[in-house]
Each structure stands twice: as C-alpha cells, then as structure tokens.
PDB file of N, CA, C and O in Angstrom:
ATOM      1  N   MET A   1      13.654  -2.006 -34.445  1.00  0.00           N
ATOM      2  CA  MET A   1      14.629  -1.300 -33.658  1.00  0.00           C
ATOM      3  C   MET A   1      14.877  -2.111 -32.383  1.00  0.00           C
ATOM      4  O   MET A   1      13.935  -2.459 -31.671  1.00  0.00           O
ATOM      5  N   ASP A   2      16.140  -2.406 -32.102  1.00  0.00           N
ATOM      6  CA  ASP A   2      16.490  -3.187 -30.921  1.00  0.00           C
ATOM      7  C   ASP A   2      16.688  -2.324 -29.682  1.00  0.00           C
ATOM      8  O   ASP A   2      16.521  -2.826 -28.571  1.00  0.00           O
ATOM      9  N   GLY A   3      17.024  -1.090 -29.819  1.00  0.00           N
ATOM     10  CA  GLY A   3      17.242  -0.214 -28.678  1.00  0.00           C
ATOM     11  C   GLY A   3      17.289   1.229 -29.133  1.00  0.00           C
ATOM     12  O   GLY A   3      17.602   1.522 -30.287  1.00  0.00           O
ATOM     13  N   ALA A   4      16.970   2.140 -28.197  1.00  0.00           N
ATOM     14  CA  ALA A   4      17.002   3.564 -28.527  1.00  0.00           C
ATOM     15  C   ALA A   4      17.277   4.361 -27.263  1.00  0.00           C
ATOM     16  O   ALA A   4      16.927   3.943 -26.159  1.00  0.00           O
ATOM     17  N   PHE A   5      17.910   5.515 -27.440  1.00  0.00           N
ATOM     18  CA  PHE A   5      18.135   6.441 -26.345  1.00  0.00           C
ATOM     19  C   PHE A   5      17.517   7.771 -26.728  1.00  0.00           C
ATOM     20  O   PHE A   5      17.869   8.366 -27.746  1.00  0.00           O
ATOM     21  N   ILE A   6      16.586   8.232 -25.895  1.00  0.00           N
ATOM     22  CA  ILE A   6      15.944   9.518 -26.121  1.00  0.00           C
ATOM     23  C   ILE A   6      16.192  10.348 -24.869  1.00  0.00           C
ATOM     24  O   ILE A   6      15.774   9.969 -23.775  1.00  0.00           O
ATOM     25  N   LYS A   7      16.871  11.478 -25.028  1.00  0.00           N
ATOM     26  CA  LYS A   7      17.203  12.292 -23.861  1.00  0.00           C
ATOM     27  C   LYS A   7      15.971  12.947 -23.255  1.00  0.00           C
ATOM     28  O   LYS A   7      15.837  12.957 -22.032  1.00  0.00           O
ATOM     29  N   ASN A   8      15.085  13.482 -24.043  1.00  0.00           N
ATOM     30  CA  ASN A   8      13.888  14.138 -23.547  1.00  0.00           C
ATOM     31  C   ASN A   8      12.795  13.929 -24.585  1.00  0.00           C
ATOM     32  O   ASN A   8      13.030  14.120 -25.778  1.00  0.00           O
ATOM     33  N   GLY A   9      11.610  13.541 -24.145  1.00  0.00           N
ATOM     34  CA  GLY A   9      10.541  13.290 -25.101  1.00  0.00           C
ATOM     35  C   GLY A   9       9.174  13.438 -24.457  1.00  0.00           C
ATOM     36  O   GLY A   9       9.048  13.459 -23.232  1.00  0.00           O
ATOM     37  N   THR A  10       8.173  13.539 -25.281  1.00  0.00           N
ATOM     38  CA  THR A  10       6.798  13.638 -24.826  1.00  0.00           C
ATOM     39  C   THR A  10       6.002  12.524 -25.465  1.00  0.00           C
ATOM     40  O   THR A  10       6.049  12.335 -26.680  1.00  0.00           O
ATOM     41  N   ILE A  11       5.259  11.772 -24.635  1.00  0.00           N
ATOM     42  CA  ILE A  11       4.384  10.702 -25.125  1.00  0.00           C
ATOM     43  C   ILE A  11       2.988  10.999 -24.589  1.00  0.00           C
ATOM     44  O   ILE A  11       2.791  11.106 -23.378  1.00  0.00           O
ATOM     45  N   THR A  12       2.030  11.130 -25.484  1.00  0.00           N
ATOM     46  CA  THR A  12       0.664  11.428 -25.062  1.00  0.00           C
ATOM     47  C   THR A  12      -0.007  10.192 -24.473  1.00  0.00           C
ATOM     48  O   THR A  12      -0.612  10.284 -23.405  1.00  0.00           O
ATOM     49  N   THR A  13       0.078   9.064 -25.121  1.00  0.00           N
ATOM     50  CA  THR A  13      -0.496   7.810 -24.639  1.00  0.00           C
ATOM     51  C   THR A  13       0.507   6.699 -24.919  1.00  0.00           C
ATOM     52  O   THR A  13       1.121   6.656 -25.985  1.00  0.00           O
ATOM     53  N   ALA A  14       0.671   5.779 -23.924  1.00  0.00           N
ATOM     54  CA  ALA A  14       1.636   4.699 -24.113  1.00  0.00           C
ATOM     55  C   ALA A  14       1.024   3.374 -23.684  1.00  0.00           C
ATOM     56  O   ALA A  14       0.223   3.326 -22.751  1.00  0.00           O
ATOM     57  N   GLN A  15       1.397   2.319 -24.356  1.00  0.00           N
ATOM     58  CA  GLN A  15       1.062   0.963 -23.969  1.00  0.00           C
ATOM     59  C   GLN A  15       2.372   0.236 -23.742  1.00  0.00           C
ATOM     60  O   GLN A  15       3.155   0.039 -24.671  1.00  0.00           O
ATOM     61  N   ILE A  16       2.611  -0.170 -22.477  1.00  0.00           N
ATOM     62  CA  ILE A  16       3.879  -0.791 -22.107  1.00  0.00           C
ATOM     63  C   ILE A  16       3.582  -2.121 -21.446  1.00  0.00           C
ATOM     64  O   ILE A  16       2.814  -2.172 -20.485  1.00  0.00           O
ATOM     65  N   GLY A  17       4.168  -3.194 -21.936  1.00  0.00           N
ATOM     66  CA  GLY A  17       3.941  -4.517 -21.362  1.00  0.00           C
ATOM     67  C   GLY A  17       4.569  -4.649 -19.991  1.00  0.00           C
ATOM     68  O   GLY A  17       3.844  -4.812 -19.009  1.00  0.00           O
ATOM     69  N   ASN A  18       5.864  -4.588 -19.883  1.00  0.00           N
ATOM     70  CA  ASN A  18       6.607  -4.643 -18.627  1.00  0.00           C
ATOM     71  C   ASN A  18       7.542  -3.455 -18.586  1.00  0.00           C
ATOM     72  O   ASN A  18       8.115  -3.072 -19.606  1.00  0.00           O
ATOM     73  N   ALA A  19       7.702  -2.862 -17.396  1.00  0.00           N
ATOM     74  CA  ALA A  19       8.581  -1.703 -17.278  1.00  0.00           C
ATOM     75  C   ALA A  19       9.369  -1.782 -15.981  1.00  0.00           C
ATOM     76  O   ALA A  19       8.846  -2.203 -14.950  1.00  0.00           O
ATOM     77  N   THR A  20      10.619  -1.379 -16.040  1.00  0.00           N
ATOM     78  CA  THR A  20      11.443  -1.208 -14.862  1.00  0.00           C
ATOM     79  C   THR A  20      11.670   0.287 -14.707  1.00  0.00           C
ATOM     80  O   THR A  20      12.244   0.935 -15.583  1.00  0.00           O
ATOM     81  N   ILE A  21      11.208   0.832 -13.573  1.00  0.00           N
ATOM     82  CA  ILE A  21      11.271   2.275 -13.362  1.00  0.00           C
ATOM     83  C   ILE A  21      12.009   2.521 -12.056  1.00  0.00           C
ATOM     84  O   ILE A  21      11.612   2.003 -11.013  1.00  0.00           O
ATOM     85  N   ASP A  22      13.071   3.301 -12.103  1.00  0.00           N
ATOM     86  CA  ASP A  22      13.833   3.607 -10.896  1.00  0.00           C
ATOM     87  C   ASP A  22      13.072   4.575  -9.992  1.00  0.00           C
ATOM     88  O   ASP A  22      12.966   4.335  -8.789  1.00  0.00           O
ATOM     89  N   THR A  23      12.549   5.646 -10.542  1.00  0.00           N
ATOM     90  CA  THR A  23      11.803   6.648  -9.779  1.00  0.00           C
ATOM     91  C   THR A  23      10.664   7.149 -10.645  1.00  0.00           C
ATOM     92  O   THR A  23      10.863   7.458 -11.819  1.00  0.00           O
ATOM     93  N   ALA A  24       9.472   7.231 -10.073  1.00  0.00           N
ATOM     94  CA  ALA A  24       8.320   7.746 -10.808  1.00  0.00           C
ATOM     95  C   ALA A  24       7.741   8.930 -10.054  1.00  0.00           C
ATOM     96  O   ALA A  24       7.507   8.846  -8.848  1.00  0.00           O
ATOM     97  N   HIS A  25       7.510  10.016 -10.745  1.00  0.00           N
ATOM     98  CA  HIS A  25       6.874  11.198 -10.166  1.00  0.00           C
ATOM     99  C   HIS A  25       5.525  11.345 -10.843  1.00  0.00           C
ATOM    100  O   HIS A  25       5.451  11.673 -12.027  1.00  0.00           O
ATOM    101  N   VAL A  26       4.454  11.103 -10.091  1.00  0.00           N
ATOM    102  CA  VAL A  26       3.104  11.198 -10.624  1.00  0.00           C
ATOM    103  C   VAL A  26       2.534  12.521 -10.154  1.00  0.00           C
ATOM    104  O   VAL A  26       2.371  12.737  -8.953  1.00  0.00           O
ATOM    105  N   THR A  27       2.229  13.410 -11.090  1.00  0.00           N
ATOM    106  CA  THR A  27       1.743  14.734 -10.708  1.00  0.00           C
ATOM    107  C   THR A  27       0.225  14.779 -10.577  1.00  0.00           C
ATOM    108  O   THR A  27      -0.304  15.695  -9.947  1.00  0.00           O
ATOM    109  N   GLY A  28      -0.479  13.827 -11.146  1.00  0.00           N
ATOM    110  CA  GLY A  28      -1.936  13.776 -11.041  1.00  0.00           C
ATOM    111  C   GLY A  28      -2.355  12.647 -10.129  1.00  0.00           C
ATOM    112  O   GLY A  28      -1.792  12.487  -9.046  1.00  0.00           O
ATOM    113  N   ASN A  29      -3.314  11.874 -10.536  1.00  0.00           N
ATOM    114  CA  ASN A  29      -3.796  10.734  -9.758  1.00  0.00           C
ATOM    115  C   ASN A  29      -3.137   9.456 -10.240  1.00  0.00           C
ATOM    116  O   ASN A  29      -2.882   9.291 -11.433  1.00  0.00           O
ATOM    117  N   LEU A  30      -2.863   8.551  -9.311  1.00  0.00           N
ATOM    118  CA  LEU A  30      -2.349   7.224  -9.631  1.00  0.00           C
ATOM    119  C   LEU A  30      -3.487   6.240  -9.470  1.00  0.00           C
ATOM    120  O   LEU A  30      -4.086   6.152  -8.399  1.00  0.00           O
ATOM    121  N   SER A  31      -3.789   5.502 -10.516  1.00  0.00           N
ATOM    122  CA  SER A  31      -4.863   4.522 -10.471  1.00  0.00           C
ATOM    123  C   SER A  31      -4.273   3.146 -10.757  1.00  0.00           C
ATOM    124  O   SER A  31      -3.622   2.944 -11.782  1.00  0.00           O
ATOM    125  N   ALA A  32      -4.503   2.195  -9.841  1.00  0.00           N
ATOM    126  CA  ALA A  32      -3.975   0.851 -10.024  1.00  0.00           C
ATOM    127  C   ALA A  32      -4.921  -0.146  -9.375  1.00  0.00           C
ATOM    128  O   ALA A  32      -5.475   0.127  -8.311  1.00  0.00           O
ATOM    129  N   SER A  33      -5.107  -1.283  -9.999  1.00  0.00           N
ATOM    130  CA  SER A  33      -5.949  -2.316  -9.396  1.00  0.00           C
ATOM    131  C   SER A  33      -5.203  -3.062  -8.299  1.00  0.00           C
ATOM    132  O   SER A  33      -5.827  -3.677  -7.434  1.00  0.00           O
ATOM    133  N   ARG A  34      -3.872  -3.015  -8.327  1.00  0.00           N
ATOM    134  CA  ARG A  34      -3.068  -3.693  -7.298  1.00  0.00           C
ATOM    135  C   ARG A  34      -1.745  -2.955  -7.157  1.00  0.00           C
ATOM    136  O   ARG A  34      -1.149  -2.536  -8.149  1.00  0.00           O
ATOM    137  N   LEU A  35      -1.287  -2.798  -5.909  1.00  0.00           N
ATOM    138  CA  LEU A  35      -0.018  -2.146  -5.632  1.00  0.00           C
ATOM    139  C   LEU A  35       0.771  -3.028  -4.683  1.00  0.00           C
ATOM    140  O   LEU A  35       0.312  -3.320  -3.579  1.00  0.00           O
ATOM    141  N   GLU A  36       1.948  -3.452  -5.102  1.00  0.00           N
ATOM    142  CA  GLU A  36       2.823  -4.249  -4.244  1.00  0.00           C
ATOM    143  C   GLU A  36       4.038  -3.399  -3.915  1.00  0.00           C
ATOM    144  O   GLU A  36       4.686  -2.855  -4.809  1.00  0.00           O
ATOM    145  N   ALA A  37       4.348  -3.286  -2.612  1.00  0.00           N
ATOM    146  CA  ALA A  37       5.488  -2.474  -2.206  1.00  0.00           C
ATOM    147  C   ALA A  37       6.049  -3.002  -0.903  1.00  0.00           C
ATOM    148  O   ALA A  37       5.305  -3.470  -0.041  1.00  0.00           O
ATOM    149  N   GLY A  38       7.349  -2.928  -0.763  1.00  0.00           N
ATOM    150  CA  GLY A  38       7.975  -3.297   0.495  1.00  0.00           C
ATOM    151  C   GLY A  38       7.667  -2.274   1.571  1.00  0.00           C
ATOM    152  O   GLY A  38       7.389  -2.641   2.713  1.00  0.00           O
ATOM    153  N   THR A  39       7.714  -0.995   1.222  1.00  0.00           N
ATOM    154  CA  THR A  39       7.449   0.090   2.154  1.00  0.00           C
ATOM    155  C   THR A  39       6.704   1.186   1.417  1.00  0.00           C
ATOM    156  O   THR A  39       7.054   1.536   0.290  1.00  0.00           O
ATOM    157  N   ILE A  40       5.680   1.725   2.053  1.00  0.00           N
ATOM    158  CA  ILE A  40       4.989   2.897   1.524  1.00  0.00           C
ATOM    159  C   ILE A  40       5.235   4.018   2.509  1.00  0.00           C
ATOM    160  O   ILE A  40       4.818   3.930   3.664  1.00  0.00           O
ATOM    161  N   ASP A  41       5.906   5.073   2.070  1.00  0.00           N
ATOM    162  CA  ASP A  41       6.249   6.199   2.923  1.00  0.00           C
ATOM    163  C   ASP A  41       5.364   7.375   2.516  1.00  0.00           C
ATOM    164  O   ASP A  41       5.504   7.909   1.416  1.00  0.00           O
ATOM    165  N   ALA A  42       4.463   7.773   3.395  1.00  0.00           N
ATOM    166  CA  ALA A  42       3.543   8.856   3.081  1.00  0.00           C
ATOM    167  C   ALA A  42       3.230   9.644   4.333  1.00  0.00           C
ATOM    168  O   ALA A  42       3.190   9.087   5.430  1.00  0.00           O
ATOM    169  N   SER A  43       3.008  10.935   4.177  1.00  0.00           N
ATOM    170  CA  SER A  43       2.656  11.752   5.330  1.00  0.00           C
ATOM    171  C   SER A  43       1.208  11.529   5.742  1.00  0.00           C
ATOM    172  O   SER A  43       0.852  11.768   6.896  1.00  0.00           O
ATOM    173  N   GLN A  44       0.362  11.072   4.814  1.00  0.00           N
ATOM    174  CA  GLN A  44      -1.039  10.795   5.131  1.00  0.00           C
ATOM    175  C   GLN A  44      -1.572   9.770   4.137  1.00  0.00           C
ATOM    176  O   GLN A  44      -1.326   9.870   2.935  1.00  0.00           O
ATOM    177  N   ILE A  45      -2.299   8.793   4.647  1.00  0.00           N
ATOM    178  CA  ILE A  45      -2.972   7.810   3.804  1.00  0.00           C
ATOM    179  C   ILE A  45      -4.440   7.801   4.198  1.00  0.00           C
ATOM    180  O   ILE A  45      -4.772   7.563   5.359  1.00  0.00           O
ATOM    181  N   SER A  46      -5.314   8.057   3.245  1.00  0.00           N
ATOM    182  CA  SER A  46      -6.752   8.019   3.490  1.00  0.00           C
ATOM    183  C   SER A  46      -7.327   6.837   2.738  1.00  0.00           C
ATOM    184  O   SER A  46      -7.120   6.706   1.532  1.00  0.00           O
ATOM    185  N   ILE A  47      -8.052   5.970   3.445  1.00  0.00           N
ATOM    186  CA  ILE A  47      -8.732   4.840   2.818  1.00  0.00           C
ATOM    187  C   ILE A  47     -10.217   5.155   2.881  1.00  0.00           C
ATOM    188  O   ILE A  47     -10.868   4.931   3.901  1.00  0.00           O
ATOM    189  N   VAL A  48     -10.742   5.675   1.784  1.00  0.00           N
ATOM    190  CA  VAL A  48     -12.134   6.101   1.727  1.00  0.00           C
ATOM    191  C   VAL A  48     -12.953   5.008   1.054  1.00  0.00           C
ATOM    192  O   VAL A  48     -12.552   4.476   0.018  1.00  0.00           O
ATOM    193  N   GLY A  49     -14.084   4.676   1.634  1.00  0.00           N
ATOM    194  CA  GLY A  49     -14.939   3.651   1.049  1.00  0.00           C
ATOM    195  C   GLY A  49     -14.464   2.249   1.318  1.00  0.00           C
ATOM    196  O   GLY A  49     -14.865   1.316   0.623  1.00  0.00           O
ATOM    197  N   ALA A  50     -13.602   2.076   2.329  1.00  0.00           N
ATOM    198  CA  ALA A  50     -13.115   0.737   2.663  1.00  0.00           C
ATOM    199  C   ALA A  50     -14.265  -0.095   3.207  1.00  0.00           C
ATOM    200  O   ALA A  50     -15.124   0.428   3.916  1.00  0.00           O
ATOM    201  N   PRO A  51     -14.293  -1.373   2.888  1.00  0.00           N
ATOM    202  CA  PRO A  51     -15.395  -2.216   3.384  1.00  0.00           C
ATOM    203  C   PRO A  51     -15.307  -2.421   4.889  1.00  0.00           C
ATOM    204  O   PRO A  51     -14.266  -2.171   5.497  1.00  0.00           O
ATOM    205  N   ALA A  52     -16.396  -2.873   5.483  1.00  0.00           N
ATOM    206  CA  ALA A  52     -16.445  -3.125   6.923  1.00  0.00           C
ATOM    207  C   ALA A  52     -15.467  -4.214   7.337  1.00  0.00           C
ATOM    208  O   ALA A  52     -15.201  -4.365   8.530  1.00  0.00           O
ATOM    209  N   THR A  53     -14.928  -4.969   6.405  1.00  0.00           N
ATOM    210  CA  THR A  53     -13.986  -6.046   6.710  1.00  0.00           C
ATOM    211  C   THR A  53     -12.534  -5.582   6.613  1.00  0.00           C
ATOM    212  O   THR A  53     -11.630  -6.413   6.518  1.00  0.00           O
ATOM    213  N   LEU A  54     -12.296  -4.271   6.636  1.00  0.00           N
ATOM    214  CA  LEU A  54     -10.938  -3.730   6.564  1.00  0.00           C
ATOM    215  C   LEU A  54     -10.061  -4.377   7.636  1.00  0.00           C
ATOM    216  O   LEU A  54     -10.464  -4.456   8.797  1.00  0.00           O
ATOM    217  N   ASN A  55      -8.873  -4.836   7.261  1.00  0.00           N
ATOM    218  CA  ASN A  55      -7.953  -5.471   8.196  1.00  0.00           C
ATOM    219  C   ASN A  55      -6.532  -5.132   7.771  1.00  0.00           C
ATOM    220  O   ASN A  55      -6.098  -5.523   6.687  1.00  0.00           O
ATOM    221  N   ILE A  56      -5.811  -4.414   8.611  1.00  0.00           N
ATOM    222  CA  ILE A  56      -4.417  -4.072   8.352  1.00  0.00           C
ATOM    223  C   ILE A  56      -3.601  -4.660   9.494  1.00  0.00           C
ATOM    224  O   ILE A  56      -3.863  -4.355  10.658  1.00  0.00           O
ATOM    225  N   ALA A  57      -2.619  -5.495   9.182  1.00  0.00           N
ATOM    226  CA  ALA A  57      -1.800  -6.137  10.213  1.00  0.00           C
ATOM    227  C   ALA A  57      -0.329  -5.898   9.913  1.00  0.00           C
ATOM    228  O   ALA A  57       0.095  -5.968   8.759  1.00  0.00           O
ATOM    229  N   SER A  58       0.456  -5.613  10.960  1.00  0.00           N
ATOM    230  CA  SER A  58       1.889  -5.399  10.776  1.00  0.00           C
ATOM    231  C   SER A  58       2.643  -6.710  10.584  1.00  0.00           C
ATOM    232  O   SER A  58       3.787  -6.698  10.129  1.00  0.00           O
ATOM    233  N   ALA A  59       2.024  -7.839  10.922  1.00  0.00           N
ATOM    234  CA  ALA A  59       2.603  -9.165  10.700  1.00  0.00           C
ATOM    235  C   ALA A  59       1.474 -10.182  10.802  1.00  0.00           C
ATOM    236  O   ALA A  59       0.422  -9.890  11.371  1.00  0.00           O
ATOM    237  N   ALA A  60       1.687 -11.370  10.256  1.00  0.00           N
ATOM    238  CA  ALA A  60       0.658 -12.414  10.288  1.00  0.00           C
ATOM    239  C   ALA A  60       0.548 -13.065  11.662  1.00  0.00           C
ATOM    240  O   ALA A  60      -0.526 -13.531  12.041  1.00  0.00           O
ATOM    241  N   SER A  61       1.648 -13.101  12.411  1.00  0.00           N
ATOM    242  CA  SER A  61       1.632 -13.713  13.741  1.00  0.00           C
ATOM    243  C   SER A  61       2.756 -13.112  14.568  1.00  0.00           C
ATOM    244  O   SER A  61       3.534 -12.297  14.072  1.00  0.00           O
ATOM    245  N   GLY A  62       2.839 -13.518  15.833  1.00  0.00           N
ATOM    246  CA  GLY A  62       3.868 -12.986  16.716  1.00  0.00           C
ATOM    247  C   GLY A  62       3.529 -11.567  17.143  1.00  0.00           C
ATOM    248  O   GLY A  62       2.361 -11.179  17.106  1.00  0.00           O
ATOM    249  N   ALA A  63       4.523 -10.784  17.547  1.00  0.00           N
ATOM    250  CA  ALA A  63       4.308  -9.403  17.967  1.00  0.00           C
ATOM    251  C   ALA A  63       3.801  -8.602  16.778  1.00  0.00           C
ATOM    252  O   ALA A  63       4.446  -8.552  15.731  1.00  0.00           O
ATOM    253  N   ARG A  64       2.623  -7.965  16.947  1.00  0.00           N
ATOM    254  CA  ARG A  64       2.014  -7.246  15.828  1.00  0.00           C
ATOM    255  C   ARG A  64       0.913  -6.327  16.307  1.00  0.00           C
ATOM    256  O   ARG A  64       0.456  -6.423  17.446  1.00  0.00           O
ATOM    257  N   MET A  65       0.490  -5.431  15.424  1.00  0.00           N
ATOM    258  CA  MET A  65      -0.674  -4.599  15.651  1.00  0.00           C
ATOM    259  C   MET A  65      -1.644  -4.861  14.510  1.00  0.00           C
ATOM    260  O   MET A  65      -1.244  -4.922  13.347  1.00  0.00           O
ATOM    261  N   VAL A  66      -2.920  -5.017  14.845  1.00  0.00           N
ATOM    262  CA  VAL A  66      -3.951  -5.294  13.850  1.00  0.00           C
ATOM    263  C   VAL A  66      -4.997  -4.192  13.943  1.00  0.00           C
ATOM    264  O   VAL A  66      -5.565  -3.951  15.009  1.00  0.00           O
ATOM    265  N   ILE A  67      -5.245  -3.531  12.829  1.00  0.00           N
ATOM    266  CA  ILE A  67      -6.276  -2.502  12.757  1.00  0.00           C
ATOM    267  C   ILE A  67      -7.421  -3.059  11.933  1.00  0.00           C
ATOM    268  O   ILE A  67      -7.252  -3.388  10.759  1.00  0.00           O
ATOM    269  N   GLU A  68      -8.586  -3.163  12.556  1.00  0.00           N
ATOM    270  CA  GLU A  68      -9.780  -3.643  11.879  1.00  0.00           C
ATOM    271  C   GLU A  68     -10.786  -2.501  11.824  1.00  0.00           C
ATOM    272  O   GLU A  68     -10.549  -1.441  12.403  1.00  0.00           O
ATOM    273  N   ALA A  69     -11.891  -2.701  11.144  1.00  0.00           N
ATOM    274  CA  ALA A  69     -12.881  -1.643  10.984  1.00  0.00           C
ATOM    275  C   ALA A  69     -13.413  -1.140  12.318  1.00  0.00           C
ATOM    276  O   ALA A  69     -13.762   0.035  12.430  1.00  0.00           O
ATOM    277  N   ASP A  70     -13.484  -2.004  13.339  1.00  0.00           N
ATOM    278  CA  ASP A  70     -14.082  -1.607  14.612  1.00  0.00           C
ATOM    279  C   ASP A  70     -13.152  -1.746  15.814  1.00  0.00           C
ATOM    280  O   ASP A  70     -13.599  -1.587  16.950  1.00  0.00           O
ATOM    281  N   SER A  71     -11.864  -2.039  15.590  1.00  0.00           N
ATOM    282  CA  SER A  71     -10.966  -2.204  16.737  1.00  0.00           C
ATOM    283  C   SER A  71      -9.500  -2.116  16.329  1.00  0.00           C
ATOM    284  O   SER A  71      -9.147  -2.248  15.157  1.00  0.00           O
ATOM    285  N   ILE A  72      -8.655  -1.887  17.341  1.00  0.00           N
ATOM    286  CA  ILE A  72      -7.204  -1.948  17.201  1.00  0.00           C
ATOM    287  C   ILE A  72      -6.722  -2.931  18.259  1.00  0.00           C
ATOM    288  O   ILE A  72      -7.061  -2.801  19.435  1.00  0.00           O
ATOM    289  N   LYS A  73      -5.932  -3.912  17.842  1.00  0.00           N
ATOM    290  CA  LYS A  73      -5.435  -4.940  18.763  1.00  0.00           C
ATOM    291  C   LYS A  73      -3.913  -4.972  18.715  1.00  0.00           C
ATOM    292  O   LYS A  73      -3.312  -4.884  17.644  1.00  0.00           O
ATOM    293  N   VAL A  74      -3.293  -5.099  19.893  1.00  0.00           N
ATOM    294  CA  VAL A  74      -1.836  -5.176  19.991  1.00  0.00           C
ATOM    295  C   VAL A  74      -1.472  -6.505  20.640  1.00  0.00           C
ATOM    296  O   VAL A  74      -1.956  -6.833  21.723  1.00  0.00           O
ATOM    297  N   TYR A  75      -0.621  -7.261  19.971  1.00  0.00           N
ATOM    298  CA  TYR A  75      -0.172  -8.571  20.457  1.00  0.00           C
ATOM    299  C   TYR A  75       1.306  -8.504  20.808  1.00  0.00           C
ATOM    300  O   TYR A  75       2.076  -7.822  20.131  1.00  0.00           O
ATOM    301  N   ASP A  76       1.711  -9.215  21.874  1.00  0.00           N
ATOM    302  CA  ASP A  76       3.137  -9.439  22.072  1.00  0.00           C
ATOM    303  C   ASP A  76       3.474 -10.707  21.295  1.00  0.00           C
ATOM    304  O   ASP A  76       2.668 -11.133  20.468  1.00  0.00           O
ATOM    305  N   ALA A  77       4.593 -11.309  21.517  1.00  0.00           N
ATOM    306  CA  ALA A  77       4.974 -12.498  20.746  1.00  0.00           C
ATOM    307  C   ALA A  77       4.043 -13.682  20.977  1.00  0.00           C
ATOM    308  O   ALA A  77       3.995 -14.594  20.151  1.00  0.00           O
ATOM    309  N   VAL A  78       3.287 -13.688  22.105  1.00  0.00           N
ATOM    310  CA  VAL A  78       2.487 -14.847  22.482  1.00  0.00           C
ATOM    311  C   VAL A  78       0.983 -14.570  22.507  1.00  0.00           C
ATOM    312  O   VAL A  78       0.207 -15.388  22.014  1.00  0.00           O
ATOM    313  N   ARG A  79       0.553 -13.430  23.071  1.00  0.00           N
ATOM    314  CA  ARG A  79      -0.884 -13.237  23.295  1.00  0.00           C
ATOM    315  C   ARG A  79      -1.337 -11.802  23.036  1.00  0.00           C
ATOM    316  O   ARG A  79      -0.529 -10.882  22.918  1.00  0.00           O
ATOM    317  N   LEU A  80      -2.648 -11.647  22.953  1.00  0.00           N
ATOM    318  CA  LEU A  80      -3.277 -10.347  22.819  1.00  0.00           C
ATOM    319  C   LEU A  80      -3.093  -9.561  24.106  1.00  0.00           C
ATOM    320  O   LEU A  80      -3.417 -10.063  25.183  1.00  0.00           O
ATOM    321  N   ARG A  81      -2.572  -8.320  24.018  1.00  0.00           N
ATOM    322  CA  ARG A  81      -2.311  -7.512  25.216  1.00  0.00           C
ATOM    323  C   ARG A  81      -3.217  -6.293  25.330  1.00  0.00           C
ATOM    324  O   ARG A  81      -3.574  -5.910  26.445  1.00  0.00           O
ATOM    325  N   VAL A  82      -3.608  -5.660  24.204  1.00  0.00           N
ATOM    326  CA  VAL A  82      -4.392  -4.438  24.240  1.00  0.00           C
ATOM    327  C   VAL A  82      -5.479  -4.495  23.173  1.00  0.00           C
ATOM    328  O   VAL A  82      -5.222  -4.901  22.040  1.00  0.00           O
ATOM    329  N   VAL A  83      -6.695  -4.086  23.536  1.00  0.00           N
ATOM    330  CA  VAL A  83      -7.787  -3.968  22.571  1.00  0.00           C
ATOM    331  C   VAL A  83      -8.433  -2.611  22.752  1.00  0.00           C
ATOM    332  O   VAL A  83      -8.818  -2.252  23.865  1.00  0.00           O
ATOM    333  N   LEU A  84      -8.558  -1.857  21.689  1.00  0.00           N
ATOM    334  CA  LEU A  84      -9.288  -0.589  21.690  1.00  0.00           C
ATOM    335  C   LEU A  84     -10.489  -0.762  20.761  1.00  0.00           C
ATOM    336  O   LEU A  84     -10.352  -1.309  19.667  1.00  0.00           O
ATOM    337  N   GLY A  85     -11.647  -0.305  21.184  1.00  0.00           N
ATOM    338  CA  GLY A  85     -12.840  -0.428  20.347  1.00  0.00           C
ATOM    339  C   GLY A  85     -13.666  -1.646  20.731  1.00  0.00           C
ATOM    340  O   GLY A  85     -13.853  -1.919  21.917  1.00  0.00           O
ATOM    341  N   ASN A  86     -14.160  -2.379  19.743  1.00  0.00           N
ATOM    342  CA  ASN A  86     -14.989  -3.547  19.974  1.00  0.00           C
ATOM    343  C   ASN A  86     -14.201  -4.627  20.718  1.00  0.00           C
ATOM    344  O   ASN A  86     -13.197  -5.130  20.214  1.00  0.00           O
ATOM    345  N   LEU A  87     -14.656  -4.975  21.905  1.00  0.00           N
ATOM    346  CA  LEU A  87     -13.935  -5.957  22.730  1.00  0.00           C
ATOM    347  C   LEU A  87     -14.335  -7.404  22.410  1.00  0.00           C
ATOM    348  O   LEU A  87     -13.806  -8.334  23.017  1.00  0.00           O
ATOM    349  N   GLY A  88     -15.245  -7.598  21.484  1.00  0.00           N
ATOM    350  CA  GLY A  88     -15.728  -8.947  21.161  1.00  0.00           C
ATOM    351  C   GLY A  88     -14.775  -9.790  20.398  1.00  0.00           C
ATOM    352  O   GLY A  88     -15.085 -10.937  20.077  1.00  0.00           O
TER     353      GLY A  88
END
C-alpha cells in the first residue's frame, strides 16, 4: 500500500520510523531520551534528580543568564554583572 487515509482509528501499539506531527496531545506521561525544541512553553517545569552539574544558559555568550546547581549568574554583553548563590 502506497498511501491510506483513515478518518478515525485506534492503534494499541505502533512502531514508526520517522513521523511528522503537527500537534500532539499526550494525556499520560511522555518519555524520551532526547527532546529538541525551539521553544518549550509550560506553566511549570520540574527537574527532579538533576545532577550537581546542572547548567541552563539562555545563550552561549554575550548577554545571558546562567542557572547552575549552586548559583544564578547574569551577564551583560561583555561581563558578569550579578551572582546569586555560590560566589566562587
């Protein structure tokens, strides 16, 4: 079969190599080893069990905010301006 159109269907288990999905509604848990996204819009994000080396940065360089396991740092385009937490 080269193509098919199914208006409504139920699949108990599926194996899909590559998929293009416009919108996905996950009603249970989403489990993935890797997630790539341009923007993640959420009312709350909990990172439980994150390692002590946790590092979240709004950019690699220039004006940015960096959240690490023990500090929050704010940079302007040139230098570090604010440090909260571990000052080391």
